[in-house]
C-alpha positions in Angstrom: 104.4 -11.8 -46.1 106.0 -8.7 -44.5 104.1 -5.8 -45.5 106.6 -3.9 -47.0 107.7 -6.7 -49.4 103.8 -6.8 -50.3 104.0 -3.0 -51.1 107.3 -3.6 -53.0 105.5 -6.1 -55.2 102.5 -3.9 -56.3 105.6 -1.1 -56.6 107.0 -3.0 -59.1 104.1 -5.0 -60.7 104.1 -2.0 -62.4 106.8 -1.9 -65.1 110.5 -0.3 -65.3 110.8 0.4 -68.4 114.5 -0.6 -69.2 115.1 -1.7 -72.3 118.7 -1.9 -72.8 121.8 -3.5 -70.8 123.1 -0.5 -67.8 126.7 0.3 -67.3 126.9 -1.0 -64.2 126.8 -4.5 -66.1 129.1 -4.3 -69.0 131.4 -2.6 -67.4 131.4 -5.2 -65.1 131.8 -7.9 -67.6 134.7 -5.4 -70.0 136.5 -4.7 -67.1 136.4 -7.1 -63.9 134.8 -10.3 -65.1 136.8 -11.0 -68.6 139.8 -9.3 -67.6 141.0 -10.2 -64.1 138.7 -13.7 -63.8 139.1 -14.9 -67.5 135.7 -15.7 -67.3 134.3 -14.5 -71.1 131.3 -16.7 -71.8 133.2 -18.4 -74.3 133.2 -21.4 -72.1 129.8 -21.1 -71.8 129.8 -20.3 -67.8 126.0 -20.7 -65.9 125.3 -17.1 -64.5 122.2 -15.7 -62.5 121.1 -12.1 -62.5 118.9 -12.0 -59.4 116.3 -9.3 -59.8 116.6 -9.2 -63.7 113.6 -7.3 -64.6 113.5 -6.8 -68.2 116.2 -9.0 -69.6 118.5 -7.2 -70.5 121.8 -8.2 -68.8 120.7 -11.3 -68.8 120.6 -11.4 -72.7 123.8 -9.0 -73.0 125.4 -12.2 -71.2 123.4 -14.6 -73.0 125.1 -12.5 -76.4 128.4 -13.1 -74.6 128.3 -16.9 -74.4 126.9 -17.2 -70.8 124.3 -20.1 -69.6 122.8 -16.7 -68.7 119.4 -17.1 -66.1 117.5 -14.2 -64.9 114.8 -14.4 -61.1 112.1 -10.8 -60.8 109.7 -10.8 -58.3 107.8 -8.4 -61.1 105.2 -10.8 -63.3 104.9 -7.6 -65.7 108.7 -6.9 -66.7 108.9 -11.0 -66.5 106.4 -11.0 -69.3 108.1 -8.2 -71.7 112.1 -10.0 -71.6 109.8 -13.2 -72.3 108.0 -11.5 -75.0 111.6 -9.6 -75.9 114.0 -12.5 -75.8 112.0 -15.4 -77.5 115.0 -17.7 -77.9 115.8 -17.7 -74.3 111.8 -17.2 -71.9 112.8 -20.3 -70.6 115.8 -18.2 -69.0 113.4 -16.3 -66.5 111.4 -17.1 -63.9 109.0 -15.2 -61.2 110.3 -15.0 -57.6 108.6 -15.2 -54.1 109.1 -11.8 -52.4 109.6 -13.6 -49.3 112.8 -15.5 -49.2 114.2 -18.3 -47.7 117.3 -20.2 -47.2 116.4 -23.2 -49.5 115.8 -21.4 -52.7 117.2 -23.0 -55.6 117.0 -21.3 -58.9 116.7 -23.3 -62.7 117.8 -26.4 -59.9 121.7 -25.2 -61.0 124.5 -23.6 -59.1 126.4 -20.9 -60.9 130.0 -19.2 -61.7 128.7 -16.0 -61.5 125.9 -14.6 -59.2 124.8 -10.3 -60.4 122.5 -8.8 -58.1 121.9 -4.9 -59.3 120.2 -2.4 -57.5 117.7 -5.4 -56.0 119.1 -6.5 -52.6 118.3 -3.5 -50.6 114.6 -3.9 -51.2 115.4 -6.3 -47.9 114.7 -6.0 -44.4 118.0 -6.9 -42.4 116.7 -10.4 -41.3 115.4 -11.5 -44.6 118.2 -9.8 -46.3 120.3 -12.5 -44.2 117.3 -15.3 -45.8 118.6 -13.9 -49.0 122.6 -13.9 -48.8 122.5 -17.5 -47.5 120.6 -19.0 -50.0 122.2 -16.7 -52.9 125.7 -18.4 -51.2 124.8 -21.6 -51.4 123.9 -21.6 -55.4 127.3 -19.9 -56.6 129.4 -22.8 -56.9 133.5 -22.9 -54.8 135.4 -19.2 -56.7 132.2 -18.3 -58.3 132.3 -14.4 -58.6 129.3 -12.8 -56.6 128.7 -8.6 -58.0 125.9 -6.5 -56.7 125.3 -3.0 -56.2 123.6 -1.2 -52.8 121.8 2.3 -52.7 124.2 4.5 -50.3 122.7 7.3 -47.8 124.1 9.8 -50.3 121.3 8.4 -52.7 119.6 12.2 -51.7 116.5 11.7 -53.0 115.8 8.7 -52.1 117.3 8.9 -48.2 116.3 12.7 -47.3 113.2 11.8 -47.9 113.2 8.8 -46.5 111.7 7.8 -42.2 113.0 4.8 -40.0 110.8 1.4 -40.5 111.4 -1.7 -39.0 114.9 -3.4 -39.4 117.1 -1.7 -40.7 114.3 -0.3 -43.2 113.4 3.2 -44.4 110.0 3.7 -45.9 110.2 6.6 -48.9 107.7 9.0 -50.4 108.1 12.3 -52.4 107.2 13.1 -56.0 109.5 14.1 -58.7 109.2 16.7 -61.7 108.8 13.1 -63.8 105.0 12.5 -62.3 106.7 9.7 -60.7 104.7 9.3 -57.0 106.8 7.5 -54.9 104.5 5.9 -52.2 105.7 3.2 -49.5 108.5 2.6 -51.1 111.3 0.3 -48.5 115.1 0.8 -48.6 118.0 -0.8 -46.0 120.0 2.2 -46.8 124.5 1.7 -46.8 126.2 4.0 -45.2 129.6 3.1 -46.0 132.0 0.6 -47.2 133.0 -0.9 -44.5 129.2 -1.7 -43.3 129.1 -2.9 -47.7 131.9 -5.2 -46.5 129.5 -6.6 -43.3 126.7 -7.1 -45.2 128.2 -9.5 -48.1 130.9 -10.9 -45.4 130.1 -14.0 -46.8 132.6 -13.3 -49.7 136.6 -12.4 -49.9 136.2 -8.8 -51.0 137.6 -8.1 -54.7 136.5 -4.9 -55.4 134.7 -2.2 -53.2 133.2 1.0 -55.9 130.6 3.0 -56.5 129.3 5.1 -58.8 127.1 8.3 -58.8 124.3 10.2 -61.3 123.0 13.2 -61.2 120.5 13.5 -64.7 118.3 16.7 -64.1 119.3 20.3 -62.5 115.9 19.8 -59.9 116.5 16.2 -59.0 119.4 15.3 -56.4 121.8 12.6 -57.0 121.7 9.1 -56.5 125.0 6.8 -55.5 125.3 3.4 -55.6 128.5 0.8 -53.7 130.0 -2.1 -55.7 130.7 -5.1 -53.9 133.0 -7.5 -55.5 133.8 -11.1 -54.1 134.6 -14.8 -54.2 132.8 -17.5 -52.9 136.9 -19.4 -51.2 
């Protein structure tokens, strides 16, 4: 396994507290998935959350009626998810950080696959491998939704240096007692690059979200991609 994959897995084993579903999930459902595509959950549509963390989005879509599933590399977060949502604990699975084009999760294909803040931890080569497996798992006319960290995510990009295969290595401290060490990100610098990265899908919506919660920290920035498999 590549060194950066081992380091990223080790980083996420410490866990990431996320007890509630994020705005970028429920707004995707409320603004796009339900009104534009008519995917409400009422027909038990299948959905995969790639990089589900502690499972809040999987639970959210389950409550809408979806057959929702989640995968992640963090044993710590998956244990939290199974304890927090015992009624769907069998719908969480740990995945190998090393992607394979033949990866299949829960032995099914999906109407919707989401990957929120999870795909930019791959080098270009590994990203393409992972996208091939995701493409195979998505049903024809299925919906794909991803968010990718942009170079305008100042605290991360400004504290990074080139590593290999379009990854950048990040190290910095914050005033929240958070130390980021040997953290690897594949940044996206424009909407055009975003579309190129997901060129196996037909683009439907391109957007972004940005935030800044503290005056002593730089802003965050993520691109949004919504596409269909034709």
